[in-house]
C-alpha positions, 0 to 999 in steps of 0.5 A: 410171318404176320398173323393177319393185319396187326392181330398180334398187336391186339393180342399183345395188348390184351395179354398185357392188360390181363397180366396187369389185372392179375398183378392187381389181384395178387396185390389185393390178395396179399393186402387181405392176408396182411389185414387178416393177420392184423385181425388175428393179432388183435384177437389175441390181444383181446383174449389176453386182456380179458384173461390176464390179471394183475400180478400175472407173469408174462413174457414181453418181447424185446425184439429180435426174438428176445423176451423178458419175464415180467409181472403185470402190475395193473391190468386196468392200465393198458396202452393201446395204439390209436393209429397215426403213431398215437397211443392212449392209456385205457382201462381194460374195457376201454382197451377191448372196445378200442381193439374191437373198433379196430377190428370193425375197421379192418373188416370194412377194409377187407370187405372193400378189398374183396369187392374190388377183387371180385370186380377185377376177377370179372374184368379178367374173365371178360378179357380172357373171353376177348383174348379167346375171340381174338385167337379164334379170329386169328386162326380163321384169318390164317386158315383163309390165307392158307386157302387163298394161297 
């Protein structure tokens, strides 16, 4: 049975649009979570750089859940990734500055993503209202058809 002159097609289109928006929101939320995890790792690195001294014993990850005990020879020689597969050796303060700059960049990216998420949420709410209006219109058309029979 048809629901009033193609209204069902419009409903399907609106539902598909809403589903796409929800998928985009999920992807943005996952990216925000990933970036926040990266920020946490940077926080831990900054804390370690500030607290460790030359001669301190640390566990160095080898990968696959394996670690080796090692002694820090010189805490003032720290290699920091700069991005795009580049790294540079920095003194302690320079390493902290580089890491804090990365955090600032991550904060900016997170702010941009949250702004985009807010826009998508607004768009979703508007689309949900359109769906509700379309459903109400379909119900009204169905009631009119039943009355005319």
